Biopython code that builds the backbone (N, CA, C, O; Angstrom):
import numpy as np
from Bio.PDB.StructureBuilder import StructureBuilder

atoms = [
    (1, "MET", "N", (-10.870, 9.083, -1.711)),
    (1, "MET", "CA", (-9.768, 8.585, -2.503)),
    (1, "MET", "C", (-10.315, 7.739, -3.643)),
    (1, "MET", "O", (-11.407, 7.178, -3.556)),
    (2, "GLY", "N", (-9.543, 7.661, -4.695)),
    (2, "GLY", "CA", (-9.956, 6.899, -5.854)),
    (2, "GLY", "C", (-9.875, 5.401, -5.627)),
    (2, "GLY", "O", (-9.280, 4.928, -4.659)),
    (3, "SER", "N", (-10.484, 4.679, -6.534)),
    (3, "SER", "CA", (-10.513, 3.221, -6.370)),
    (3, "SER", "C", (-9.123, 2.602, -6.512)),
    (3, "SER", "O", (-8.853, 1.572, -5.894)),
    (4, "ALA", "N", (-8.234, 3.199, -7.309)),
    (4, "ALA", "CA", (-6.872, 2.672, -7.418)),
    (4, "ALA", "C", (-6.145, 2.809, -6.079)),
    (4, "ALA", "O", (-5.448, 1.891, -5.648)),
    (5, "THR", "N", (-6.313, 3.955, -5.427)),
    (5, "THR", "CA", (-5.706, 4.159, -4.107)),
    (5, "THR", "C", (-6.256, 3.149, -3.116)),
    (5, "THR", "O", (-5.502, 2.583, -2.324)),
    (6, "GLN", "N", (-7.553, 2.919, -3.150)),
    (6, "GLN", "CA", (-8.183, 1.965, -2.243)),
    (6, "GLN", "C", (-7.680, 0.543, -2.517)),
    (6, "GLN", "O", (-7.459, -0.234, -1.588)),
    (7, "TYR", "N", (-7.503, 0.216, -3.790)),
    (7, "TYR", "CA", (-6.995, -1.115, -4.142)),
    (7, "TYR", "C", (-5.586, -1.312, -3.597)),
    (7, "TYR", "O", (-5.297, -2.331, -2.970)),
    (8, "VAL", "N", (-4.712, -0.343, -3.834)),
    (8, "VAL", "CA", (-3.325, -0.424, -3.359)),
    (8, "VAL", "C", (-3.309, -0.531, -1.835)),
    (8, "VAL", "O", (-2.598, -1.366, -1.277)),
    (9, "ALA", "N", (-4.085, 0.306, -1.169)),
    (9, "ALA", "CA", (-4.142, 0.270, 0.293)),
    (9, "ALA", "C", (-4.594, -1.106, 0.781)),
    (9, "ALA", "O", (-4.041, -1.642, 1.742)),
    (10, "GLY", "N", (-5.587, -1.664, 0.126)),
    (10, "GLY", "CA", (-6.087, -2.983, 0.519)),
    (10, "GLY", "C", (-5.050, -4.080, 0.357)),
    (10, "GLY", "O", (-4.922, -4.956, 1.212)),
    (11, "GLU", "N", (-4.308, -4.028, -0.749)),
    (11, "GLU", "CA", (-3.261, -5.029, -0.966)),
    (11, "GLU", "C", (-2.135, -4.885, 0.056)),
    (11, "GLU", "O", (-1.609, -5.883, 0.547)),
    (12, "LEU", "N", (-1.768, -3.652, 0.372)),
    (12, "LEU", "CA", (-0.735, -3.439, 1.386)),
    (12, "LEU", "C", (-1.215, -3.893, 2.760)),
    (12, "LEU", "O", (-0.447, -4.483, 3.520)),
    (13, "ARG", "N", (-2.487, -3.623, 3.087)),
    (13, "ARG", "CA", (-3.049, -4.100, 4.358)),
    (13, "ARG", "C", (-3.008, -5.621, 4.431)),
    (13, "ARG", "O", (-2.625, -6.197, 5.450)),
    (14, "ALA", "N", (-3.406, -6.258, 3.345)),
    (14, "ALA", "CA", (-3.431, -7.719, 3.315)),
    (14, "ALA", "C", (-2.032, -8.300, 3.516)),
    (14, "ALA", "O", (-1.863, -9.281, 4.240)),
    (15, "GLN", "N", (-1.037, -7.698, 2.879)),
    (15, "GLN", "CA", (0.334, -8.197, 3.023)),
    (15, "GLN", "C", (0.847, -7.972, 4.439)),
    (15, "GLN", "O", (1.532, -8.832, 4.992)),
    (16, "ARG", "N", (0.527, -6.837, 5.026)),
    (16, "ARG", "CA", (0.945, -6.580, 6.418)),
    (16, "ARG", "C", (0.329, -7.626, 7.337)),
    (16, "ARG", "O", (0.987, -8.122, 8.252)),
    (17, "ALA", "N", (-0.931, -7.957, 7.091)),
    (17, "ALA", "CA", (-1.605, -8.978, 7.907)),
    (17, "ALA", "C", (-0.955, -10.349, 7.712)),
    (17, "ALA", "O", (-0.743, -11.083, 8.678)),
    (18, "ARG", "N", (-0.637, -10.691, 6.451)),
    (18, "ARG", "CA", (0.011, -11.982, 6.188)),
    (18, "ARG", "C", (1.353, -12.081, 6.911)),
    (18, "ARG", "O", (1.730, -13.140, 7.413)),
    (19, "LEU", "N", (2.060, -10.962, 6.954)),
    (19, "LEU", "CA", (3.364, -10.941, 7.616)),
    (19, "LEU", "C", (3.237, -10.906, 9.140)),
    (19, "LEU", "O", (4.182, -11.225, 9.861)),
    (20, "GLY", "N", (2.061, -10.516, 9.611)),
    (20, "GLY", "CA", (1.848, -10.416, 11.052)),
    (20, "GLY", "C", (2.543, -9.223, 11.677)),
    (20, "GLY", "O", (2.865, -9.239, 12.864)),
    (21, "TRP", "N", (2.776, -8.186, 10.883)),
    (21, "TRP", "CA", (3.498, -7.014, 11.354)),
    (21, "TRP", "C", (2.563, -5.987, 11.980)),
    (21, "TRP", "O", (1.455, -5.765, 11.491)),
    (22, "THR", "N", (3.011, -5.370, 13.052)),
    (22, "THR", "CA", (2.336, -4.197, 13.599)),
    (22, "THR", "C", (2.766, -2.991, 12.767)),
    (22, "THR", "O", (3.677, -3.088, 11.945)),
    (23, "PHE", "N", (2.105, -1.858, 12.985)),
    (23, "PHE", "CA", (2.535, -0.653, 12.287)),
    (23, "PHE", "C", (3.909, -0.202, 12.754)),
    (23, "PHE", "O", (4.648, 0.415, 11.986)),
    (24, "ASP", "N", (4.262, -0.496, 13.988)),
    (24, "ASP", "CA", (5.603, -0.154, 14.466)),
    (24, "ASP", "C", (6.665, -0.936, 13.694)),
    (24, "ASP", "O", (7.694, -0.379, 13.313)),
    (25, "VAL", "N", (6.415, -2.221, 13.467)),
    (25, "VAL", "CA", (7.361, -3.044, 12.704)),
    (25, "VAL", "C", (7.420, -2.545, 11.261)),
    (25, "VAL", "O", (8.505, -2.408, 10.696)),
    (26, "LEU", "N", (6.264, -2.275, 10.667)),
    (26, "LEU", "CA", (6.233, -1.777, 9.292)),
    (26, "LEU", "C", (7.017, -0.477, 9.171)),
    (26, "LEU", "O", (7.779, -0.296, 8.222)),
    (27, "ALA", "N", (6.834, 0.418, 10.119)),
    (27, "ALA", "CA", (7.557, 1.697, 10.098)),
    (27, "ALA", "C", (9.061, 1.470, 10.207)),
    (27, "ALA", "O", (9.845, 2.086, 9.485)),
    (28, "ARG", "N", (9.449, 0.593, 11.104)),
    (28, "ARG", "CA", (10.885, 0.314, 11.298)),
    (28, "ARG", "C", (11.487, -0.321, 10.049)),
    (28, "ARG", "O", (12.576, 0.068, 9.626)),
    (29, "GLN", "N", (10.798, -1.289, 9.455)),
    (29, "GLN", "CA", (11.318, -1.994, 8.277)),
    (29, "GLN", "C", (11.352, -1.112, 7.031)),
    (29, "GLN", "O", (12.256, -1.233, 6.205)),
    (30, "SER", "N", (10.370, -0.228, 6.898)),
    (30, "SER", "CA", (10.257, 0.580, 5.679)),
    (30, "SER", "C", (10.933, 1.940, 5.774)),
    (30, "SER", "O", (11.293, 2.528, 4.754)),
    (31, "GLY", "N", (11.107, 2.441, 6.990)),
    (31, "GLY", "CA", (11.626, 3.790, 7.162)),
    (31, "GLY", "C", (10.551, 4.853, 6.964)),
    (31, "GLY", "O", (10.855, 6.045, 6.926)),
    (32, "VAL", "N", (9.305, 4.430, 6.838)),
    (32, "VAL", "CA", (8.171, 5.340, 6.676)),
    (32, "VAL", "C", (7.586, 5.600, 8.065)),
    (32, "VAL", "O", (7.377, 4.657, 8.827)),
    (33, "PRO", "N", (7.321, 6.861, 8.404)),
    (33, "PRO", "CA", (6.740, 7.125, 9.722)),
    (33, "PRO", "C", (5.449, 6.317, 9.941)),
    (33, "PRO", "O", (4.665, 6.100, 9.017)),
    (34, "ARG", "N", (5.262, 5.886, 11.183)),
    (34, "ARG", "CA", (4.120, 5.035, 11.522)),
    (34, "ARG", "C", (2.796, 5.658, 11.087)),
    (34, "ARG", "O", (1.962, 4.979, 10.489)),
    (35, "THR", "N", (2.598, 6.928, 11.377)),
    (35, "THR", "CA", (1.342, 7.601, 11.033)),
    (35, "THR", "C", (1.140, 7.638, 9.523)),
    (35, "THR", "O", (0.026, 7.436, 9.040)),
    (36, "THR", "N", (2.195, 7.890, 8.787)),
    (36, "THR", "CA", (2.111, 7.917, 7.323)),
    (36, "THR", "C", (1.734, 6.538, 6.795)),
    (36, "THR", "O", (0.874, 6.416, 5.922)),
    (37, "ALA", "N", (2.372, 5.508, 7.320)),
    (37, "ALA", "CA", (2.069, 4.141, 6.891)),
    (37, "ALA", "C", (0.624, 3.780, 7.235)),
    (37, "ALA", "O", (-0.085, 3.204, 6.410)),
    (38, "ALA", "N", (0.192, 4.111, 8.437)),
    (38, "ALA", "CA", (-1.175, 3.793, 8.855)),
    (38, "ALA", "C", (-2.195, 4.500, 7.975)),
    (38, "ALA", "O", (-3.184, 3.892, 7.565)),
    (39, "ASN", "N", (-1.971, 5.761, 7.682)),
    (39, "ASN", "CA", (-2.896, 6.507, 6.821)),
    (39, "ASN", "C", (-2.905, 5.951, 5.403)),
    (39, "ASN", "O", (-3.960, 5.867, 4.774)),
    (40, "ALA", "N", (-1.749, 5.575, 4.903)),
    (40, "ALA", "CA", (-1.660, 5.021, 3.549)),
    (40, "ALA", "C", (-2.404, 3.690, 3.461)),
    (40, "ALA", "O", (-3.149, 3.461, 2.508)),
    (41, "LEU", "N", (-2.212, 2.823, 4.433)),
    (41, "LEU", "CA", (-2.855, 1.509, 4.410)),
    (41, "LEU", "C", (-4.347, 1.592, 4.690)),
    (41, "LEU", "O", (-5.103, 0.692, 4.322)),
    (42, "ALA", "N", (-4.772, 2.667, 5.338)),
    (42, "ALA", "CA", (-6.201, 2.865, 5.587)),
    (42, "ALA", "C", (-6.879, 3.506, 4.373)),
    (42, "ALA", "O", (-8.105, 3.595, 4.317)),
    (43, "GLY", "N", (-6.075, 3.953, 3.403)),
    (43, "GLY", "CA", (-6.641, 4.613, 2.235)),
    (43, "GLY", "C", (-7.079, 6.038, 2.517)),
    (43, "GLY", "O", (-7.851, 6.614, 1.750)),
    (44, "ARG", "N", (-6.592, 6.616, 3.616)),
    (44, "ARG", "CA", (-6.954, 7.988, 3.984)),
    (44, "ARG", "C", (-6.127, 9.036, 3.254)),
    (44, "ARG", "O", (-6.430, 10.228, 3.300)),
    (45, "ARG", "N", (-5.091, 8.578, 2.587)),
    (45, "ARG", "CA", (-4.263, 9.519, 1.828)),
    (45, "ARG", "C", (-3.689, 8.804, 0.624)),
    (45, "ARG", "O", (-3.495, 7.589, 0.639)),
    (46, "GLU", "N", (-3.423, 9.567, -0.410)),
    (46, "GLU", "CA", (-2.744, 8.994, -1.565)),
    (46, "GLU", "C", (-1.303, 8.708, -1.168)),
    (46, "GLU", "O", (-0.739, 9.388, -0.310)),
    (47, "ILE", "N", (-0.721, 7.717, -1.787)),
    (47, "ILE", "CA", (0.627, 7.290, -1.443)),
    (47, "ILE", "C", (1.584, 7.844, -2.486)),
    (47, "ILE", "O", (1.433, 7.573, -3.677)),
    (48, "ASP", "N", (2.573, 8.624, -2.042)),
    (48, "ASP", "CA", (3.554, 9.128, -3.006)),
    (48, "ASP", "C", (4.492, 7.993, -3.403)),
    (48, "ASP", "O", (4.543, 6.954, -2.744)),
    (49, "ALA", "N", (5.217, 8.203, -4.467)),
    (49, "ALA", "CA", (6.061, 7.152, -5.044)),
    (49, "ALA", "C", (7.089, 6.627, -4.051)),
    (49, "ALA", "O", (7.282, 5.416, -3.947)),
    (50, "GLU", "N", (7.748, 7.515, -3.323)),
    (50, "GLU", "CA", (8.784, 7.085, -2.391)),
    (50, "GLU", "C", (8.202, 6.210, -1.281)),
    (50, "GLU", "O", (8.791, 5.198, -0.903)),
    (51, "THR", "N", (7.046, 6.610, -0.767)),
    (51, "THR", "CA", (6.396, 5.837, 0.286)),
    (51, "THR", "C", (5.954, 4.484, -0.237)),
    (51, "THR", "O", (6.148, 3.467, 0.430)),
    (52, "LEU", "N", (5.359, 4.459, -1.427)),
    (52, "LEU", "CA", (4.907, 3.203, -2.023)),
    (52, "LEU", "C", (6.074, 2.242, -2.211)),
    (52, "LEU", "O", (5.977, 1.065, -1.864)),
    (53, "ILE", "N", (7.165, 2.738, -2.754)),
    (53, "ILE", "CA", (8.340, 1.895, -2.983)),
    (53, "ILE", "C", (8.885, 1.362, -1.667)),
    (53, "ILE", "O", (9.227, 0.183, -1.575)),
    (54, "ALA", "N", (8.970, 2.203, -0.652)),
    (54, "ALA", "CA", (9.494, 1.769, 0.648)),
    (54, "ALA", "C", (8.604, 0.704, 1.274)),
    (54, "ALA", "O", (9.100, -0.304, 1.776)),
    (55, "LEU", "N", (7.280, 0.926, 1.246)),
    (55, "LEU", "CA", (6.357, -0.041, 1.839)),
    (55, "LEU", "C", (6.389, -1.363, 1.076)),
    (55, "LEU", "O", (6.457, -2.437, 1.674)),
    (56, "CYS", "N", (6.341, -1.271, -0.239)),
    (56, "CYS", "CA", (6.355, -2.493, -1.057)),
    (56, "CYS", "C", (7.654, -3.260, -0.883)),
    (56, "CYS", "O", (7.643, -4.478, -0.703)),
    (57, "SER", "N", (8.761, -2.557, -0.935)),
    (57, "SER", "CA", (10.069, -3.216, -0.865)),
    (57, "SER", "C", (10.243, -4.003, 0.422)),
    (57, "SER", "O", (10.714, -5.141, 0.394)),
    (58, "CYS", "N", (9.877, -3.422, 1.529)),
    (58, "CYS", "CA", (10.090, -4.124, 2.796)),
    (58, "CYS", "C", (9.125, -5.287, 2.968)),
    (58, "CYS", "O", (9.404, -6.208, 3.736)),
    (59, "MET", "N", (7.988, -5.262, 2.264)),
    (59, "MET", "CA", (7.009, -6.346, 2.400)),
    (59, "MET", "C", (7.084, -7.362, 1.266)),
    (59, "MET", "O", (6.276, -8.289, 1.202)),
    (60, "GLY", "N", (8.060, -7.186, 0.369)),
    (60, "GLY", "CA", (8.244, -8.161, -0.700)),
    (60, "GLY", "C", (7.235, -8.061, -1.832)),
    (60, "GLY", "O", (6.905, -9.064, -2.465)),
    (61, "ILE", "N", (6.747, -6.857, -2.086)),
    (61, "ILE", "CA", (5.787, -6.619, -3.160)),
    (61, "ILE", "C", (6.481, -5.815, -4.243)),
    (61, "ILE", "O", (7.205, -4.866, -3.941)),
    (62, "ASP", "N", (6.270, -6.181, -5.501)),
    (62, "ASP", "CA", (6.799, -5.393, -6.605)),
    (62, "ASP", "C", (5.839, -4.224, -6.841)),
    (62, "ASP", "O", (4.680, -4.443, -7.194)),
    (63, "PRO", "N", (6.308, -2.978, -6.649)),
    (63, "PRO", "CA", (5.400, -1.840, -6.783)),
    (63, "PRO", "C", (4.814, -1.686, -8.190)),
    (63, "PRO", "O", (3.667, -1.266, -8.340)),
    (64, "GLY", "N", (5.587, -2.020, -9.210)),
    (64, "GLY", "CA", (5.082, -1.935, -10.579)),
    (64, "GLY", "C", (3.945, -2.900, -10.821)),
    (64, "GLY", "O", (2.941, -2.551, -11.442)),
    (65, "THR", "N", (4.103, -4.108, -10.332)),
    (65, "THR", "CA", (3.044, -5.113, -10.471)),
    (65, "THR", "C", (1.798, -4.668, -9.724)),
    (65, "THR", "O", (0.684, -4.806, -10.230)),
    (66, "LEU", "N", (1.982, -4.134, -8.516)),
    (66, "LEU", "CA", (0.850, -3.670, -7.721)),
    (66, "LEU", "C", (0.102, -2.552, -8.440)),
    (66, "LEU", "O", (-1.129, -2.542, -8.462)),
    (67, "LEU", "N", (0.836, -1.614, -9.025)),
    (67, "LEU", "CA", (0.185, -0.513, -9.741)),
    (67, "LEU", "C", (-0.526, -1.009, -10.990)),
    (67, "LEU", "O", (-1.604, -0.516, -11.322)),
    (68, "ASN", "N", (0.059, -1.977, -11.688)),
    (68, "ASN", "CA", (-0.616, -2.558, -12.856)),
    (68, "ASN", "C", (-1.906, -3.254, -12.440)),
    (68, "ASN", "O", (-2.927, -3.124, -13.114)),
    (69, "GLU", "N", (-1.865, -3.994, -11.329)),
    (69, "GLU", "CA", (-3.069, -4.657, -10.833)),
    (69, "GLU", "C", (-4.127, -3.629, -10.444)),
    (69, "GLU", "O", (-5.313, -3.824, -10.708)),
    (70, "ALA", "N", (-3.701, -2.546, -9.823)),
    (70, "ALA", "CA", (-4.651, -1.491, -9.437)),
    (70, "ALA", "C", (-5.298, -0.870, -10.668)),
    (70, "ALA", "O", (-6.499, -0.601, -10.679)),
    (71, "ALA", "N", (-4.493, -0.645, -11.706)),
    (71, "ALA", "CA", (-5.029, -0.073, -12.952)),
    (71, "ALA", "C", (-6.024, -1.023, -13.592)),
    (71, "ALA", "O", (-7.079, -0.596, -14.061)),
    (72, "THR", "N", (-5.700, -2.294, -13.617)),
    (72, "THR", "CA", (-6.597, -3.299, -14.184)),
    (72, "THR", "C", (-7.895, -3.359, -13.393)),
    (72, "THR", "O", (-8.982, -3.392, -13.969)),
    (73, "HIS", "N", (-7.776, -3.374, -12.081)),
    (73, "HIS", "CA", (-8.947, -3.420, -11.202)),
    (73, "HIS", "C", (-9.821, -2.184, -11.418)),
    (73, "HIS", "O", (-11.045, -2.288, -11.501)),
    (74, "THR", "N", (-9.191, -1.029, -11.506)),
    (74, "THR", "CA", (-9.918, 0.226, -11.675)),
    (74, "THR", "C", (-10.622, 0.262, -13.024)),
    (74, "THR", "O", (-11.756, 0.733, -13.114)),
    (75, "ASN", "N", (-9.970, -0.228, -14.073)),
    (75, "ASN", "CA", (-10.559, -0.215, -15.409)),
    (75, "ASN", "C", (-11.715, -1.182, -15.542)),
    (75, "ASN", "O", (-12.559, -1.006, -16.421)),
    (76, "ARG", "N", (-11.782, -2.205, -14.689)),
    (76, "ARG", "CA", (-12.882, -3.167, -14.729)),
    (76, "ARG", "C", (-14.151, -2.633, -14.117)),
    (76, "ARG", "O", (-15.245, -3.102, -14.433)),
    (77, "ARG", "N", (-14.017, -1.657, -13.245)),
    (77, "ARG", "CA", (-15.181, -1.114, -12.560)),
    (77, "ARG", "C", (-16.031, -0.311, -13.515)),
    (77, "ARG", "O", (-15.526, 0.348, -14.424)),
    (78, "THR", "N", (-17.303, -0.376, -13.301)),
    (78, "THR", "CA", (-18.224, 0.396, -14.137)),
    (78, "THR", "C", (-18.531, 1.716, -13.447)),
    (78, "THR", "O", (-18.596, 1.780, -12.219)),
    (79, "PRO", "N", (-18.721, 2.777, -14.241)),
    (79, "PRO", "CA", (-19.005, 4.094, -13.622)),
    (79, "PRO", "C", (-20.323, 4.144, -12.918)),
    (79, "PRO", "O", (-20.686, 5.179, -12.359)),
]
sb = StructureBuilder()
sb.init_structure("model")
sb.init_model(0)
sb.init_chain("A")
sb.init_seg("    ")
for serial, (resi, resn, name, xyz) in enumerate(atoms, 1):
    if name == "N":
        sb.init_residue(resn, " ", resi, " ")
    sb.init_atom(name, np.array(xyz, "f"), 0.0, 1.0, " ", f" {name:<3s}", serial, name[0])
structure = sb.get_structure()
């Protein structure tokens, strides 16, 4: 996966940890299947827009801000 995907996954993991949520709680709050959420937060799959919005919304993250931060982070990296 690309570095932007890894950045987003890392931020979502960090927020889940701050909230103290299990993947079962995250799935229930977001409406995203547990396996899908786990794979997304592990960076094992790219996150589609609907999944990203659902995960961000339930955890209090603005998805637009997160994507802008990921773009900034990705652009800072050297090839």
